[in-house]
C-alpha positions in Angstrom: -10.9 0.3 16.5 -7.8 0.2 14.5 -7.6 -0.3 11.2 -4.8 -1.5 8.6 -4.2 -3.6 5.3 -1.6 -6.1 4.1 -1.3 -6.6 0.7 0.8 -7.5 -2.8 1.4 -5.7 -5.7 3.6 -5.2 -8.9 6.5 -3.7 -6.6 6.4 -5.9 -3.9 5.7 -8.9 -5.7 6.3 -10.7 -8.8 3.1 -12.1 -11.3 3.5 -15.7 -9.9 3.6 -14.6 -6.3 0.1 -12.2 -6.9 -1.7 -14.9 -9.0 -1.7 -17.1 -5.5 -3.5 -14.3 -3.9 -5.5 -13.2 -6.2 -9.2 -13.5 -5.9 -12.1 -14.3 -8.5 -15.9 -13.3 -8.6 -16.6 -16.7 -7.6 -14.3 -17.0 -5.2 -14.8 -13.2 -3.4 -18.2 -13.6 -1.1 -16.8 -16.7 0.9 -13.5 -15.1 1.0 -14.9 -12.0 3.1 -16.8 -13.9 5.1 -14.2 -16.5 6.2 -12.0 -13.1 6.9 -15.1 -12.0 8.8 -15.6 -14.8 10.8 -11.8 -14.9 12.7 -12.3 -13.3 15.7 -9.5 -10.4 15.2 -11.6 -9.1 12.4 -14.3 -6.7 12.9 -14.8 -5.8 9.3 -12.9 -6.0 6.1 -12.5 -5.1 2.1 -11.1 -7.0 -0.2 -9.7 -5.2 -3.3 -8.0 -7.3 -6.2 -7.2 -6.6 -9.7 -4.1 -7.4 -12.5 -1.2 -5.5 -10.1 -2.5 -5.8 -6.7 -4.4 -7.6 -3.9 -4.9 -5.7 -0.9 -7.0 -7.1 2.3 -8.2 -3.8 4.7 -9.8 -4.8 8.0 -11.0 -3.5 11.3 -9.7 -5.0 14.3 -9.7 -4.0 18.2 -6.2 -5.8 18.4 -4.0 -4.3 15.6 -1.4 -6.9 16.1 -3.8 -10.2 16.2 -5.1 -8.9 13.3 -2.1 -8.3 11.4 -1.2 -12.1 12.5 -4.9 -13.6 11.2 -4.3 -12.0 7.9 -1.3 -13.5 7.0 -1.6 -16.8 8.8 -4.8 -16.4 6.2 -2.9 -15.6 3.0 -0.4 -18.4 4.1 -3.0 -21.0 4.1 -4.8 -20.0 1.0 -1.7 -19.4 -1.1 0.4 -22.4 0.5 3.2 -20.4 1.3 4.6 -20.5 4.6 3.6 -17.2 6.6 7.4 -16.0 6.5 7.5 -16.1 2.7 3.9 -14.2 3.0 5.2 -11.5 4.7 8.1 -11.2 3.2 6.3 -10.4 0.0 3.4 -8.4 1.1 3.9 -4.9 2.9 1.4 -3.8 6.3 -0.3 -0.1 7.2 -1.4 0.6 9.9 -3.9 3.4 11.2 -2.7 6.7 9.7 -0.6 5.1 6.7 -3.4 2.8 5.8 -5.7 5.6 5.4 -3.1 7.4 3.4 -2.4 4.1 1.0 -6.1 4.0 0.2 -6.9 7.6 -0.2 -3.6 7.4 -2.9 -5.0 3.8 -4.3 -8.5 5.8 -5.5 -6.7 8.7 -6.7 -5.0 6.6 -9.1 -1.3 7.7 -7.2 -0.6 4.1 -6.5 -1.5 2.8 -9.8 1.4 1.3 -12.1 -0.2 3.9 -14.6 0.0 7.2 -12.6 -3.8 8.4 -12.7 -5.1 5.2 -13.7 -8.5 5.9 -14.1 -10.1 2.3 -13.8 -8.7 2.0 -10.1 -11.6 4.2 -8.9 -14.3 1.7 -10.3 -12.1 -1.2 -8.8 -12.2 0.5 -5.4 -16.2 1.2 -5.6 -16.5 -2.3 -6.6 -14.4 -3.8 -3.9 -16.4 -2.0 -1.3 -19.9 -2.9 -2.4 -18.8 -6.6 -2.8 -18.2 -6.5 0.9 -21.2 -4.7 1.7 -23.6 -6.8 0.0 -21.4 -9.8 1.7 -22.2 -8.1 5.4 -18.5 -7.9 6.3 -18.0 -4.5 6.8 -18.4 -2.1 10.0 -18.8 1.7 10.9 -15.3 2.3 10.8 -14.5 0.3 7.6 -17.7 1.9 5.8 -16.6 5.6 6.5 -13.1 4.8 5.4 -14.1 3.4 2.0 -16.5 6.0 1.8 -14.0 8.5 2.1 -11.9 6.8 -0.3 -14.2 6.9 -2.8 -15.2 10.9 -2.4 -11.2 11.7 -2.1 -10.4 9.5 -5.6 -13.5 11.5 -7.4 -12.5 14.9 -5.8 -9.0 14.1 -7.4 -10.0 13.0 -10.8 -12.2 16.4 -10.8 -10.1 18.9 -9.3 -6.6 18.0 -11.0 -7.8 16.2 -13.8 -4.9 13.1 -13.3 -6.7 10.8 -15.4 -7.4 13.2 -18.9 -4.2 12.5 -20.4 -3.2 9.2 -22.1 -0.3 7.8 -20.9 -0.4 4.0 -22.6 0.3 3.4 -25.8 -3.2 1.9 -26.5 -4.9 4.8 -25.0 -2.6 7.0 -27.0 -3.4 5.6 -30.1 -7.1 6.3 -29.7 -6.3 10.0 -28.1 -4.7 10.3 -31.4 -8.2 9.0 -33.4 -10.4 11.0 -31.2 -8.3 14.2 -31.6 -8.9 13.8 -35.7 -11.9 11.9 -35.8 -14.3 14.2 -33.0 -17.2 11.1 -32.4 -15.8 7.5 -33.3 -19.5 6.1 -33.3 -20.2 6.4 -36.7 -16.5 5.6 -37.8 -15.6 2.3 -39.5 -12.5 1.1 -37.3 -10.0 -1.9 -38.1 -7.9 -3.9 -35.9 -5.2 -5.7 -37.2 -4.1 -8.4 -34.6 -6.0 -10.3 -31.3 -3.4 -10.0 -29.0 -3.1 -8.2 -25.5 -2.4 -4.6 -27.0 -4.8 -5.1 -29.5 -7.8 -6.0 -26.9 -6.1 -3.1 -25.0 -7.1 -0.6 -27.9 -10.1 -2.3 -28.3 -11.6 -1.5 -24.7 -10.3 2.1 -24.8 -11.8 2.7 -28.3 -15.2 0.9 -26.9 -14.8 3.0 -23.7 -14.4 6.3 -26.4 -17.7 5.8 -28.0 -16.7 3.8 -31.0 -19.3 1.0 -32.1 -18.1 -0.3 -35.5 -15.2 -2.3 -34.6 -13.6 -4.8 -37.1 -11.1 -7.3 -35.9 -8.8 -9.5 -38.5 -6.0 -11.9 -37.5 -4.1 -15.0 -38.7 -5.7 -17.0 -36.4 -9.7 -16.1 -37.2 -10.8 -17.8 -34.2 -9.0 -15.5 -31.9 -10.5 -12.6 -33.7 -14.0 -13.9 -33.2 -13.4 -14.8 -29.3 -11.8 -10.5 -29.2 -14.4 -9.5 -31.2 -17.6 -10.9 -29.6 -16.0 -9.5 -26.6 -17.2 -5.8 -28.1 -19.8 -6.5 -30.1 -17.5 -6.0 -32.9 -17.1 -8.6 -35.8 -14.5 -10.7 -37.4 -13.2 -11.1 -40.7 -10.3 -13.4 -42.3 -6.9 -12.5 -42.8 -7.2 -12.9 -46.4 -9.7 -10.1 -47.0 -8.0 -7.6 -44.9 -7.4 -5.3 -47.4 -11.1 -5.9 -48.9 -11.9 -4.1 -45.4 -9.4 -2.0 -44.9 -10.8 -0.3 -48.5 -14.0 0.0 -46.0 -12.4 1.7 -43.2 -11.9 5.2 -41.7 -9.1 4.0 -39.3 -6.8 1.2 -39.4 -4.7 0.1 -36.0 -2.0 -2.6 -36.5 -0.4 -4.9 -33.6 0.5 -7.9 -34.6 3.2 -10.3 -33.6 4.7 -10.2 -37.2 8.8 -10.4 -38.0 7.6 -8.7 -41.1 5.6 -6.2 -42.8 1.8 -7.2 -42.2 0.6 -4.4 -44.7 2.6 -4.3 -47.5 2.9 -1.1 -50.2 2.6 -2.5 -53.5 -1.0 -4.0 -51.7 -2.0 -1.3 -50.3 -1.4 1.3 -53.0 -3.7 -1.1 -55.2 -5.9 -1.0 -52.3 -5.6 3.1 -52.0 -6.7 3.4 -56.1 -10.3 2.1 -55.5 -10.9 4.7 -52.2 -12.5 8.0 -52.5 -11.4 9.3 -49.4 -8.2 9.2 -47.2 -7.3 6.5 -44.5 -5.8 6.7 -40.5 -3.4 4.3 -39.9 -1.5 3.8 -36.6 1.1 1.0 -36.1 1.8 -0.1 -32.7 3.9 -3.0 -33.4 7.5 -3.9 -32.7 9.1 -4.6 -35.3 6.5 -2.6 -37.3 3.7 -4.0 -39.3 3.2 -1.5 -41.8 5.5 -0.5 -44.2 6.9 2.9 -43.7 6.7 4.2 -47.2 2.8 3.6 -46.9 2.8 7.2 -45.1 4.2 9.1 -48.0 1.1 7.9 -50.6 -1.4 10.3 -51.1 -4.4 10.5 -48.9 -2.6 8.4 -46.1 -1.9 9.5 -42.7 0.5 7.0 -40.9 1.3 7.4 -37.1 3.8 4.8 -35.4 5.0 4.0 -31.4 7.5 6.9 -31.5 4.6 9.4 -32.4 2.5 8.0 -29.6 5.7 8.0 -27.3 5.5 11.4 -28.1 2.3 12.0 -26.9 2.8 10.1 -23.6 5.6 12.1 -22.7 3.6 15.0 -22.8 1.0 13.5 -21.0 3.2 12.1 -18.5 4.0 15.4 -17.6 0.8 16.6 -17.3 -0.2 13.8 -15.1 2.7 14.4 -12.6 1.9 18.2 -12.3 -1.7 17.3 -11.5 0.1 14.2 -9.2 1.4 17.4 -6.7 -2.2 18.8 -6.6 -3.4 15.6 -6.0 -0.9 14.8 -2.9 -2.4 17.6 -1.4 -5.9 16.8 -1.7 -4.9 13.5 -0.2 -2.8 15.0 2.9 -5.8 17.3 3.6 -8.5 14.7 3.4 -6.4 12.2 5.5 -6.3 15.0 9.0 -10.1 14.7 7.9 -10.4 11.6 8.4 -8.0 11.2 11.2 -9.9 13.9 13.2 -13.2 11.5 12.6 -11.4 8.5 13.5 -9.5 10.2 16.7 -13.6 10.9 17.9 -14.2 7.1 17.7 -11.3 6.7 20.0 -11.5 9.3 22.4 -15.1 9.8 23.0 -15.7 6.7 24.4 -12.4 7.2 26.6 -13.3 10.4 28.2 -17.1 9.3 28.6 -15.4 6.5 30.7 -13.0 8.7 32.6 -15.9 11.1 33.5 -18.4 8.6 34.8 -15.3 7.5 36.6 -14.6 10.8 38.3 -18.6 11.1 38.9 -18.3 7.9 40.6 -15.7 8.8 42.8 -16.8 12.1 43.4 -20.4 10.5 44.5 -18.6 8.2 46.8 -16.6 10.6 48.5 -19.2 13.5 48.9 -21.6 10.9 50.6 -18.5 9.9 53.1 -18.3 13.4 53.9 -21.5 14.3 54.4 -22.1 11.1 56.6 -19.0 12.4 58.9 -20.3 15.8 59.0 -23.7 15.1 60.1 -26.4 17.8 59.6 -25.9 20.1 57.3 -27.8 23.6 56.2 -28.7 23.5 52.1 -26.6 26.1 52.2 -23.6 24.4 53.2 -24.5 21.1 51.3 -24.3 23.5 47.9 -20.9 24.9 49.0 -19.4 21.6 49.2 -20.9 19.8 46.3 -20.0 22.9 44.2 -16.1 22.5 45.6 -16.1 19.0 44.7 -17.6 19.4 41.5 -14.7 22.5 40.8 -11.9 20.1 42.0 -12.8 16.9 39.5 -13.3 19.8 36.2 -10.1 21.4 36.9 -8.2 18.5 37.7 -9.6 16.6 34.4 -9.5 19.4 32.1 -6.2 19.6 30.8 -6.1 15.7 31.0 -9.1 15.3 28.3 -8.1 18.6 26.3 -4.9 17.3 25.7 -5.7 13.7 25.0 -8.1 15.0 22.3 -5.4 16.8 20.6 -3.5 13.7 20.6 -6.5 11.9 18.9 -5.9 13.7 15.5 -2.4 12.3 15.3 -0.9 9.3 13.6 -0.1 8.0 17.2 -3.3 9.4 18.8 -4.8 5.4 19.1 -1.3 4.9 21.5 -2.0 7.6 23.4 -5.6 7.0 23.9 -4.6 3.3 25.2 -2.2 5.0 27.7 -4.8 7.3 28.5 -6.9 4.4 29.2 -4.2 2.0 31.3 -3.2 5.6 33.5 -7.0 6.2 35.2 -8.0 2.4 34.8 -10.5 2.7 32.3 -13.3 0.3 31.6 -13.8 0.9 27.7 -14.8 -1.3 25.3 -11.9 -3.7 23.1 -9.5 -1.8 26.2 -6.1 -3.5 25.7 -3.6 -3.5 28.2 -0.1 -1.8 27.6 2.9 -3.5 28.6 5.4 -1.4 27.3 9.2 -2.0 27.5 12.2 0.4 27.7 13.2 -0.2 24.0 9.1 0.5 23.5 9.0 3.8 25.0 12.2 5.0 23.7 10.9 4.6 20.3 7.6 6.4 20.8 9.9 9.1 22.6 12.2 9.4 19.5 9.3 9.7 17.0 
């Protein structure tokens, strides 16, 4: 059984191409069942996020399996197969395992150590399980990948330090206030960055998020997503007077929060206020930071946090890679047995069949023999067979845990003419032999 992956991510394809490969929640079940219906696919999982779409599959013939996936993506996207192959990557067996382990650990993400990806891998696997399209190899692969992802996060803390603007802003807020559940937080702006910031705030325990935007309808839509409230933009200072924290990120070309208006608002306040301006150009007049009771942070302050945290994540990534490699070898040992055990059983069965036939032929020719003579001849036959097979079996077990283990197993099956389920007949060319020798 072979495992492989075909995928497109932010490194291999622009967004307009990735969109053609993406799957929605409503189409995922049908897509999985379609893939599983192909003869070359014996198990599959589709992982789709904003930055990647990957199809993991198990097959008895990896070449046919890969062609099947490429053709499926071609038909689904309306792109030529050659174009699909050009903007996707594919890995087989050993490299597939390493790739998935790194994905689950956040080592292959646009943002190093991204925390969401582990949950996305889990959701993708559970969806495949629900739709009944996995098999034992795919099940073990994804269960192990989830365990590796969790181990990496637990032992290295790779996802503990914020490395995005929105998460860094929330980290500053949590450092200042601790528990956010009782804090009033005002978000100015309803764009993508504001939405990501609110998501991070909610994940961090915030519950009283208020959204204000020039387009009141956009503010309502965003606030409703997170169980917050929307306020009209002309009442901004009224609600700012009540807020503990203000985070601003609009697309305005001028200051949205002006010095004079803010200073008047502060006269009515009896406590300090924490402001974070993550807009470029800035939303908040920087002179506001000089007012008594005001703490103002801008994008440069966040950059310092991000740079320091990214350095910490890079240190953690070194330890994470070591964990991935160790777990990879462990999985390969298990997978090697999936190739080797049926082959060894088939070899022993064939040897036993030949030995029994030759013993019968010899006994028939020798005529009447004593029990002692029969016992000596049988022991001799057993000893010859066992000694002859010992080295090939030992070597095959050793090769099984290497990246080329499946190739050695196939060669072994063909050399001995073994009948093993899913066996492929290899027809190597001189170039193939030379390439394998160079490895």
